[in-house]
C-alpha positions in Angstrom: -21.5 7.2 45.7 -18.8 9.6 44.2 -16.6 6.3 43.3 -19.9 4.6 42.2 -19.9 7.6 39.8 -16.0 7.7 38.9 -16.0 3.5 38.5 -18.7 3.9 36.2 -17.2 7.0 34.2 -14.0 4.7 33.8 -15.6 1.7 32.9 -17.7 3.8 29.9 -14.5 5.8 28.4 -12.2 3.0 29.0 -14.5 0.8 26.9 -15.0 3.0 24.2 -10.9 3.6 24.3 -10.5 -0.1 23.5 -13.4 0.2 21.0 -11.2 2.6 19.3 -7.8 1.4 19.5 -9.2 -2.1 18.1 -10.9 -0.2 14.9 -7.6 1.4 14.3 -5.7 -2.1 14.8 -8.2 -3.6 12.2 -7.3 -0.6 9.8 -3.5 -0.7 10.3 -3.8 -4.9 9.9 -5.9 -4.3 6.9 -3.8 -1.8 5.3 -0.5 -4.1 5.6 -2.1 -6.6 3.6 -3.3 -4.6 1.3 0.5 -2.7 0.7 2.0 -6.0 0.5 -1.0 -7.0 -2.3 0.0 -3.9 -4.4 4.2 -4.6 -3.8 3.6 -7.6 -5.3 1.6 -6.0 -8.2 4.2 -3.5 -8.8 7.0 -5.9 -8.6 4.3 -8.2 -11.3 4.5 -4.8 -13.8 8.4 -4.5 -13.1 9.1 -7.9 -14.3 6.7 -7.8 -17.5 8.7 -4.8 -18.7 11.8 -6.2 -18.3 10.8 -9.5 -20.2 9.3 -6.5 -23.0 12.5 -4.8 -23.2 14.8 -7.4 -23.7 12.9 -9.1 -26.0 12.1 -6.0 -28.1 16.4 -5.4 -27.4 17.2 -8.5 -29.5 16.3 -7.2 -32.7 12.9 -5.9 -32.8 12.1 -2.5 -33.4 10.4 -0.9 -30.4 7.9 1.5 -31.8 7.0 4.9 -31.0 3.6 4.1 -29.4 6.1 1.0 -27.3 8.7 3.4 -25.7 5.6 5.5 -24.9 4.0 3.1 -22.9 7.2 1.8 -21.9 7.8 5.1 -20.3 4.0 5.3 -18.7 4.2 2.4 -17.1 8.1 2.8 -15.5 6.6 6.1 -14.2 3.4 4.7 -13.2 5.7 1.6 -11.2 7.7 4.0 -9.5 4.8 6.3 -8.4 3.3 3.0 -6.6 6.5 2.7 -5.4 6.7 5.8 -3.6 3.2 5.7 -2.5 4.3 2.4 -0.6 7.1 3.5 1.0 5.3 6.1 2.2 2.2 4.2 3.7 5.2 1.4 5.1 7.0 4.7 6.8 3.8 6.0 8.3 3.2 2.4 9.6 
């Protein structure tokens, strides 16, 4: 009788444990895909900024708004990359 109770208890606990582990695995798997997507977006932003800065360096004069925008975008790109690095480190 005791072994039947213990067996039922273990099956119940193990079933719940496997459910929790499966959910956590799926979250981590999705997080990795999201992280890769964000990294690609940050690279695209950086490339667009580089293209624009090179174009402005060829004789066009950068306005104050363009300078401010470049600084803001660069700061955003750095912040996003820092977040991505922290997430990847946790994985």
